[in-house]
N, C-alpha and C positions, 0 to 999 in steps of 0.2 A: 504494500500500500504506500502511496506517495506521501512523504512527510510534509507537514505544513511549512509555510514560509517562516524561516527563522527570523527573529527580530534582530537583524544584522545592521550595524552602523559602520559605514565605510567613510573614512576621511581622506582628503587629498591635500597636498601641499602645493599651493599656488606659487611658492617661491622656488620650488624644485624645477630643474631644467627639463626633467622628463615630462612629455606632454600628458595632459590629464587623462586621455583615453588609455595611454599606456599605464598610468598609475592605477586606473580602475582594473585593468587586466591583471596587474601584479597583485593588487589587493585580493582579487578573487582567487588567483592561483595559490596565494599564500594561505587564504582561508580554507581552501580545499585540501592543500597539503597538510595543514595543521589539524584537519578533522572537524573544523568548525562548520563547514558545509560538507554534507555527505551525499553520496549518490542518491538521486531521487528527490533531493530538497528543491523546493521552488525558490527562485531568486527574485529580488524585487523587480517590479515592472519597469520598463524603460522610463515612462513618464514620472513614476514615483521616485526612482533613483536620481533622475535628472533634477527634480525639485529638491531632493535632499541635499544634493551636491551643489545646487545653484549653478548648474551648467546646462549647455544646450542638449536637447534630446538626441541630436545627431551624434554628439560626442559619446554618449552612453551606447547608442546603437552601434557605433563603430567598434567599441570595446566588446560588446556582446557578440558581434559578428566574428571578431577575431577569436574569441573564446569558443564559439561554436565550431569554427574551422579547426581549431586545435584539439577539439574533442572534449573540452571541459564542460560545455553546456549544450543543451538541446532545446530548440524552439519547437513548441507544440501548438502553434496557432493561438486560438482563443484561450486554450488551457493555461498558457503562460510559458515561462522559460525555466528550465530545471537543470540541476547538476546532472551530467550524463550518468545513467545507471550502469554504463559499461566502460568506466574509466580504465585506462591501461593499468596493468599491474604495478608498474613503477610508481604511478601517481597514488594508487591506493595504498601501497606499502609505505610511501613517504609520509602518509598521513599519520603513521604510528611513530614517526621519529622527527617530525618537523619542529622547528624552534618556535617559541612563542613570538607573537607579533604585537606591536603596539598599534595605536589608533591610526598612525600614518602608514602602517603596513610594513614597517621595518622590523626585522627579526631581532629578538633579544632585549628590546628596550621596555617591553611591557606586554599588555594583552589587547588583542583586537576585541572591541566591546561587542559581546553577543549575549542576548538574554535567553538563548535556547538552552545551552548546557555549559558547564565548566567542569573539565575533568583532568585526568592526569596527563592528557596530551599536551596541555599548556606547559608542562615542565620537562618535555622531552628535549634531547640535545639538538644542537643546530646542525643542519645539513646544507650543502651548497644550493644556491638558488638555481632554479631550472632555467636553461638558456632561453632567451626570448625568441619566439618564432611568430612571425606575423604573416597572415594570409587573409586577404579580404575576399569574402564571398561575393560572387556576382550573380547570385540567384534572385528569384523574385521578379518584381516589376522592373523592366529595363529602364536604365537611366542614360541621359545624354553622355556621350564620350566614353561609354563603357568599353573597356578593352575586350577583344575577342568575340564581340557580338556581331553577327552578320546583319545585312540590311533586312530587317523584318518587314518593312513596308514594300519591298520589291519581290518578296517571295510569291510565287504563283499559287495563291491560296485556293482559287477556284479549281484549278487543275488538281491540286492535292486533295481538296475536299471530295472531289468527284471520285478519285481513285480509292480513298479510304472508304467512302460510302459504298462503292461498288463491291469492295472486298467484304464489308460488313454485311451487305445484303446477300452475298453469295451463299451463306450458310455452310461454308466449307468446314468439315470436321476439324481440319488441322488448325484453323483459326481459333476454334473454341477449346482445343485441347492444350495440354501443357506444351510449352515451346521446347524445341530442340536446344539443349544447352550450347551446342556448337553454332547454332544459328539456322535460319530458314534456308534450305538448300538452294532455291533459285536465287536468293539474294547473294549467297556466297559465290555462286557462279557468275553473277553480274559484276561483283566486286573484283573477282579474279580477272575477268575480261577487261574491265575498265583499267585496272592497274597495269596490265600488260600494254594497253594502248597509250595511256596518258602518263604513266610514271616509270615505264621501262621495267616493271617488276613482273617477272615471269613466275607464276605460281599456279598450283592446282586449287580447285575449290575446297578440297579437304584440308588445305593449309590455312584457310581463312576461318577465323573464329569471330563471331559477332558478339559484342559485349554491350553492357549498359552505360558506356561512356569511358573516357580515357582512364579514370581512376580504376574502374572495373577491369580494364585491359591490363594495367600495371599489376593489379592484384592477381589476375589470372597468370600472368607471366612469372611473377615472383614466387607464387605458391607452387608453380610447376617446376621452376628451374633453379631457384635460389636456395641457399643453405643458410642456417642461422649465422649471423655475424659476417656474412659476405660484405665486401666493400664495393661501392659503385662510384665511378666517376660521375660527377654532376656539374653541369655548366654553372659557372659563377660570373655573372648573374645567371639565374636559371628559373624555370617555370615554378611559380609560387606553390600552386596546389600540389604539384608532383613532389616538391621538396617536403611539404608538410606531411604528405601521405607516406613517403619513404621513411621519414623520421619515425613514424608510428610503427612501422613494420619491424624495426630492429636492425634494418640494413644500415651499415655504416657509410655515411656520405663522405666523399672526398671531393671538396670543391676544387674545380679546375678552371683557371681563368680563361676568359674569352676575349679575343681581340678582333681586328677587322677581318681576319681569316677564319673566324669561328673558334671552336674549341682548340686550345693549345695542347696538342697531343704530346709534344716533347715535355712540356711542363707536367702533364698528367703522369707520364712515365717516371719523371723525377720524384713526384709526390708519392705515387703508389703504383709501381709497375705490376704488382700482383693482384690488383683489383679484378673482380670477376665480371663486372658489368660496367658499361658506359651508357649513360642515357643522354642522347643528343637531339638537337633540333637543327639538322644540317642545312635544310633548304631556306629556312627563315628563322634565325636564332631568336629564341624568346628570352628576354624582351628586346634585345638590341637590333635585331633585324639583319645581322650579318649572315653571309653565306659561307659555309664550310668549304675552303678551297680544295681543289683536286689533290694537291700534294698532301694535305692533312687528311683527306678522305682515305687516301691510299695508306698513309701512316697508321690511321686508326684501324683499318682492316688488317694490316700487317700485325699490329699489336694483338688484336683479337685472335688471329690465326695461330700465332706462336704460343699462346697460352690457353687455347680452347676456351676463350672467353665469349661473352655475349655483348652485342651492341643493340640497344633498344633505340630505334629510330622513330622519333615523334614527328610525323609529316603532317602537321595539323592544318596548315593553310597554304601549302605550296602551289596550289593551282592558281592562286591570285598573284601573278607576277606581271609587272607593268613595263618591264624592259626585256624584250625578247620573249621567247617561249619559256614555259616553266622548266626548271632544271630537272634532269633525271634524279630519281631517288638514290640515296646511298645504297640501298638494297640492290639496285640495278648493277652495281659494281662488285657485289658480293659473290665470289666464286666458290667459297668454302662454307656457305650456310652458317654464318655467325651473326647475321643481322636479323632481328625481329622487327618487322615493319608495322607501325601503328598508324592508323588513320581514323578519321571521325567524320560524321555527317553534321556535327554541330556548326561548323563553319560553312560547309558547302550548302546546307539546307537551313536547319534551325536547331538550336540547342535543346529545345523541349522534346525532341525525338528521343534523346538519351540513347543514341546508337553510335557505336564505334566498332572498330575491328582490329584484329592483329593477324599478321601473316607469319606463321612460324615455320622453321625448317622442317623438312619431311621427317627427319629422325626424331623430332619432338612431338609429332602429331598425336601419337598414342598417349604420351604422358600428359600433354595439355588437355586432351580430350577427357581423360580420367578426372583431372582436377575440375574441368568445367562441369562435369556431371556432379561431382561432390559439392560444388558451390551452388548447384541448382540455379544457375545464373542466366537462364534463358530470357531474352527480351521478348515482349509481346509479339506474337506472330502476325497479328493484324497490321501493325506498323511496319514490320519487316517486309511483309508481302506488298504493302503499298509502296515502299521504297523500291522494291524490286520492279514493280510496274512503272514507277517514275523513271527508273533507269532504262527499262526495256523499251518504253515508248519514246525515248529520246529527250524527255523533259530535263533530265539531270544535266546532260551535256549542254543543252541550250541555256539552261539557267546559269551554269558556271561561266559560260562565255559571256552572257549578258552582265553578270556581276563583275567580271573582270574589267569590262569597259566602264561600268558605273562606278566602281571603287576607285579606278584611276582618276575619275573626275572629282569624287568626293574627298579623296585624300588631299588633293591640291586645294580645294576650298578651305578646309580647316587649317592646312599648313600656312596658306597666305593670311588667313584671319589671325592665326597665332602670331605670325611675324609682325603683322601690323599692330596688334594689341600690345605685345610685349616689347617690341623693339629689341635693343641690345641685351635685355634682361634674360632672353631665352634663345637658345641655339636649336634650330630645327634642321635636321638632316634626314631626309626621307630615305628609307630603305627601298630596295627594288621590288618588294612584294609585301603581302600580308594584309590584314584588316586592322592593324594597329601600328603605332610607332612610338619610339621613345624620344623625348626632348630633354635638353639639359639646361639647367639654370646657370647663368654666369655668376661668378662670385661677386657679391656686393661689398660695400665699405665695411659692413659688419661681419664679413666672413661668408661661409657657405650658407645657402638658403636651406632652411629646414623643410625639405620636400614632404616629410610626413605631416607636418603641421599644415602645409598648404593643401595637401590632399584631404585632410580632415575638414578644413574650412570649405573646400570645394564640395565635399560630401554633404555638409550642412546646407550648402547652396543648391543641392539637387543634382550635382554632377558626380560621375562615377570614375574619375581618373584615379590612378594608383601612383603612389610615390615610387620612383625608380630605385631608391636606395634599399628598399626592403626586399628586392629581388636578389641582393647580394648576401652571401653567407654571414658577413660581418658588416651589416648595413649601416651601423652608426659610427664606424671608424672614420676619422677625418678625410682619408684619401678616397673614399667611395664617392663616385659621381652623384650629384643630386639633380633630380629632374622628375618627369612625370611620364607615365605610360598612358597613351591616349588612343581610344578607339574612334574611328572615323566613318565606319560603314553606314551609320544611320543619320549622318548630317545631310539634309536634303537639298539645301540651297545656300547661296552666299550670305543671305540675310541671317539665317539660322547660325551659320558658322561664325559670323561676326558677333552675334549676340552671345553665343557660348564662349567665345574667346574673351569678350569683355567681362563676362561673369567670372571666368577663371582668373583673369588678370586682377580682379578685385580681391582675390584670395591671397595674393602675394603681399607680404609685409611692405608697408610704406605707401600703399595705394589709398 
């Protein structure tokens, strides 16, 4: 049974350099680690906590979003927000040995005021603080400038509705039954054909496994092929949600720096030559947009072959390239089957589908198939069948072609608007592809711009940009670039672009 809301008082220090939303996150982490908040406890409502702290509701919302992404909290709609009942073992165990905290959330100085209980956990010895991990959810109602979001206004909804309705009316038994954990066979066939034509990836339908999104793809791959305490090269900066998920699995991340040629393979070998995995975004590096050079692609493949290692290629939006034809996938160069190719329909169609896929080497089909069955992870057959029809009738290829032209226009609209609004305060360098790009703040008289604070103010203003620094493993160190990651696919015209850029400019200090 769910516990009632504990009468918890959280205090923040407005003189502290740490932003308020991060202070809120730390207070909750500390309270959970100390056992003051337990799995299943309801936490204060957004509005109530914002009033208690005399801060904006958007600030509390950002903190809760981060805590949800990290797995500490769960949002249950109208029922409220709760401490996750399935906290990782490390967090649950730490609750038995956490240090006492004072009202400001600092360990060892006193007690965090709570009227629910007071027990021996307040007297337990101090443990090191949990490393800060920030990942902002992009779920729910779409917001302007949201990274990774395709043009929802331009999706052919009438065609899609017709295909879904036709499948629903067909009364097919397969649509009503449990889905195949590996995916709907005709869709797997269409994906294999499409990848061979568009991405240079030669594969059999049996190698294609349809999943419920990129996170589900990673889970399937790691549960099938990884061992406890395996180490994985991870791009630095790298995809936020993948980093937070990998950290939860027990995989040891090895941040490998990225430059204009993509992942620095030589540096990765120097850092950890024996890592078993490398997770890369070679066609459009997330978030910087660089392309992995041919020399580094070959070096990465050579590293994998010599040690029987795995490369996970996240090819999330490579079809949208605005200079020349889309580049072939890294998988197309793989002659020894060390690359696991991952794709998604979230960018090509719309994220609400929750459909992605992995192409695994033939020698791993049986193993991955067993894990897929044990996960009971089949996606709804109705939607898979509709996507198969969407591809079979040519709508998918036409849609991608139209979006490539549309996005080329829209990215220039927001880029010009940003340059006009910010002037020399912001450096805009457009990558050759993708549905988002990163911009960099120039350092002012007071030092580097706090991009996390700018993004928090932008969120309160209704925008969904993300701070660039949090994509880095050590994002708050002085040398880390400060900027924003901006989505442009839903900017419809020059007027809207100018308005959004002005709104974002007002979030910069000194405006």
